[in-house]
Every structure is written in structure tokens, then in C-alpha cells.
NUKOLLUM-813244 format. One record per residue (C-alpha): residue in one letter; x, y, z. Coordinates in steps of 0.05 Angstrom, whole numbers, plus 5000, padded with zeros to 4 digits. Each point is the difference from the previous one (the first is absolute). Example, Ala and Ser with C-alpha at 12.3 -4.5 7.8 and 13.67 -1.06 7.14 Angstrom:
A524649105156 S502750694987 
This chain:
M280536445237 K493249915033 K497650654969 W502149774931 V496649325009 K493750345025 A500050494941 L501149424951 A494449615031 I495350604996 T501850114927 A499149274982 G493449995037 G497750624961 V501949684934 V496249375017 L494050405022 V499950424936 A501149384956 G494549625036 G495350594994 Y501450064926 I498949264987 G493550055040 Y497950594957 L501349614935 F495949415022 A494550435030 S499450414937 Y499949404954 H493449924964 R497049744936 L493950194960 A494449494998 D499549524941 D495250144942 L498950755004 P496750444948 L504550534968 K498250694978 V500150114924 T501650694973 H496550064933 A501550364935 K495650024939 Q501249344965 S496849494954 A499949245007 L506149604979 S499149724930 T500949284977 D501450264930 H506650345016 V507049825022 N501050315069 T506350165040 A501549855073 M506050245040 S502849785067 Y505050445035 N503049975070 I502050725010 G504249885063 Y496350565037 G503650504956 S506449925040 Y504849584957 P503750394945 Q506049684967 S504850255053 Y496149715059 S501649385042 F495549735055 F502249775069 M495749375000 D503649764937 G506850175029 G500250714975 K500650675035 H493450375002 S493249935032 R496350624977 A499250384935 Y505150544990 S494850555003 A492850174984 Q502550324935 A503549344981 V493449625012 D496250514957 K505249914945 S499349245001 L492450044999 A500250484942 G504149484964 V495049455018 V494350434972 K504050164937 T501549264990 T492649835009 H497950514948 T505249714952 I497349295010 D492950274997 P496749415036 D492549875005 I501449695068 A505650155048 F502149635063 Y504850375047 Q503349725062 E503650345058 V496250654996 D500650395065 V494350425027 A504650265055 G506749785025 D506650225031 R503549564949 S496850394942 Q500750695033 H492450045011 V498250094927 D492949774985 E501649564941 V492849784988 K498250734989 K506050094953 L497849414957 A492850245000 N502150704977 G504449704946 M494649534973 P493450355012 D496249634945 Y500149325035 D495549685051 R504349895062 V500349535060 F504850005059 A500949395045 Q504350035062 N505649484999 Y504550275055 D499050405064 S506150045044 A501150305069 Y506450415008 L505749514987 F506250275035 Y505249684954 P505150094973 F502050435059 N503750524959 Q493750144958 P493849625023 I495449794943 G494350245044 A492549914989 A496549894933 K493249864971 S500349714930 G496149594950 L497749814931 V497050464949 T495849744942 L498150454942 A495249834944 R497950394937 C493249675007 P494949985056 I502049645064 T493349785026 S502549755068 S506349815037 R501849605062 R506249885042 Y502149315024 S505149885054 L505949534987 P503349545051 V506250305034 D505049785052 T497349925070 D506650065038 Y504250635008 N501150024924 K492950264993 L502750685021 M503950024935 D494349784954 L493650325022 D493049934971 R501449664933 A493949974955 F497550004929 S494450394967 M494849734951 S496750544957 R494349844953 V500050354932 A494050044954 V500749654933 D495550174940 N497449284995 G496950045070 K505549625035 S505350275048 L507550014998 V503049905069 L506450385011 V504349725056 N505650435027 I505049645045 H506850095032 L502349385037 S504849985059 A507450104985 F504049935064 T496349475039 P504749425016 N494049535004 H498649724931 A493649695027 V497250705006 Q501450134927 E496849344981 A493850185040 Q499650684965 F500149664932 A494749505023 K495250555020 L501250384935 F499149394956 K493549805036 A497150704990 I501650054926 A497549294986 K493450195033 S499250634958 Y501349624935 A495149455020 Q494750545007 G501250214928 D504750595010 Y506350184962 V506050055048 I506650374995 V504950015057 G505550524999 G505450105051 D506649875034 Y500349265021 N506950025031 H501149344964 R503749954934 V495149914943 I505149694953 P503449395030 N506850124968 A500650725022 P507049905030 E502649774932 V496150534961 F502650585042 H506849695016 T498950085075 S501049545059 A495149435008 K500750065076 P492850005026 Q497350615036 T493350075034 W497350354938 T503049594944 H496849315008 P497049724935 F492750194988 P495549395013 V497249964929 D497849285011 Q495350235055 L496150504957 P492649844994 K498249574940 G500450384935 F503350625030 T506750204972 Q505750475016 P502050314933 T507650014994 S501249894925 G505950414976 L502250255069 A506249565005 A502150174929 A499250755012 A503949935066 I497350655030 P499549945076 S493950255038 A503850085066 R506950165025 G503849865064 L500550595048 D506549815033 K503650524958 P498350564951 W497649764931 D505749734958 P497649644936 A506249565000 K500349825074 S493250085032 F495749415017 K494349954949 T493949564996 L492749984976 I494749965055 D494450424972 G494649844950 F493149724987 I495549405009 V494049914954 S493849564997 P498749544940 N495150504969 V505350554995 E504449964937 V507050295009 H503350294938 Q506550255030 V503550105067 K506350405008 V504150365053 V500650744985 D507250225011 T500350645040 D507149865022 F497350025071 K499950765000 Y493750065042 S499649375041 D503649355015 H495049684953 N498550064926 P492749984977 V497349404964 K495250104942 M495049514972 T495350054940 F493949575002 S492949904976 L493949695032 K497249374967 
């Protein structure tokens, strides 16, 4: 009996030691990039954006190429934590590129683009997008840099470095990355290094169009963090407009952009950390979030990942889209229905002109 007790004590001690060491590793490896950093712009041969034409913008969360229709994600109550294979990621990214060419945007905002990651089978997705759209100026901004996360235990999601990609069929003259507030307790290990990028595009009247690419926190239980993220975004875009710039924000807000989304999509109104109403009343003066026609069309921009995609049963909502300054005229906004073949999101398309 004493031998069994001793063996059990040694085993328990070993488990505690390993667990403690791992937790120490997570906190020791935690880091964030500094606020307000310049970003590298990769240039193509372009001409200035024209005020005489109707232009097209697209925002698309590509789900790091890992969410085909059959996929469910463990953090949403599903089964998987990693992409099926590198080939599956390549297939999804090929679909994203094909969809982009079909939409033919002058400006494209992508979110959840992995540079490297166990979850995305180490496919360099920034490179894949660049190869697929070589005629665009390009900017990458890091939005996530995780140490090796050893959960779920049967298939750890591992380490990942991911971010935001902005493409423009016109010269991006400069770009900067701004850090967003995140949790300060242990939840920060799940939501690392949130940020947004602000890229300046040349306009033919001598002004600049500021392109803001953003992906706000989804799983934080602290709504105050989300409010602080909005506050920093709204302050930044108000400042740009006050300086005479045009401003377009594109991204995944992890807040529903139409208030009656549960009724529109016939899904539960039970609140989740990523389905709170978008705080439209807090937008800077004159700024708008174009949503005309979205409820009537009833095409969701995001699906739940608790189960494989089922049009009749899956949770559906609309959390992606745009924000524009008063000097940007929006002609149409619509969700492009890809039937969630390549991501857990559908792209959102907007046509606009500069006043």
C-alpha cells in the first residue's frame, strides 16, 4: 500500500510540476508589439484612386483557410482545432482568391490570415494571397501571435502568427499598426496582440483615403475590453477625418451590425461574446455603418462553428462590414453568398465614391 501511495504521490507531483512549468512558459512567452508601428508596403504599379468613378471594397474574414463547410471548432463547441491538412487549406485559399477575382474589388480587407501556424498546417497564407492577387499594393499587420497552446489535449491548437492583410489597386503611400486593448488577466493568453492597421491611399485630388482593417476580439468575457477597442478605433478615425482624409473601415467586428439579426436569420437571441449589438450610437459624428438592404437580403456573413454548416440549423448572423466617413458616398452594400465553402464567413462587398 505504501508503495502505491508513494507512486501516486510521485505521479501527482510530476503532473503538477509539468503543468506549472507549462503555465510559466505561457506567461513568460506572452508579449505584445508596441503601439503605433510603421508597416511595410509591398508595391505594384498603380495609379491614384479616382473621385470620378464608383469603386468597390470587400471585407473577408478567411478563417485562416481552415473552415470548410464540414468543419466545426472546439471553442464553439465543435470537434476540431486544426485544419484537416495543408491541402485543405490550399483549397480554401484558392476559393478565397477565386471569390476575390469574381468580386473584383479596388480595395480588399482580409482578416485571420496566418503567416505560420499549427492550426493552419503551416501554410503561408499571406504569400498565397499575394500570389493570387499580384497587381495590388499589399500590407500585412500582425493581429495574433500565440505561444504553443496545449489544448484541446487530443489535438492541441498549437502556436500561430496571424494578422490582417489590406490590398489596394492604387498606391498605398504609408501604413501603420495600432494596438488595441485586450484582457489583462489569464484571458489574454486567448486573445493576443489585437490591433488595427491604417493605410493611406493616394487620391487624384491630392487627398488621402485611409483604409482601416480591423478584427475585434471574439471570445473575451469582458465586454469592457470590447468597448475600449471601439473607443480607440473611433478616436483614430475621427482624427483622420478631421485632418481632411476620407476614411473606410472594413473588418470583422464580432458585434452584429443589424440589430434584428436573430429575427432575420431565425436564430436564437441568446447573447454570445461575439454577438452583442454594434454600438452605432457611439460612432464619431457623421460616420455611418452602411447596412441598407442587408436585413431584406438575409444573407449571413458568419456562421456558428459548433457543428458543420447546415443552412437550416446552423447559427447565422451578420458581424462583418464597413464604416465610412461623411465624405464617402455608399451606393450599395451586400453580403456575397459563398455558402461558407471557404471560410466560416462570407465576404461583404461595398460600392462607393469619394465626394
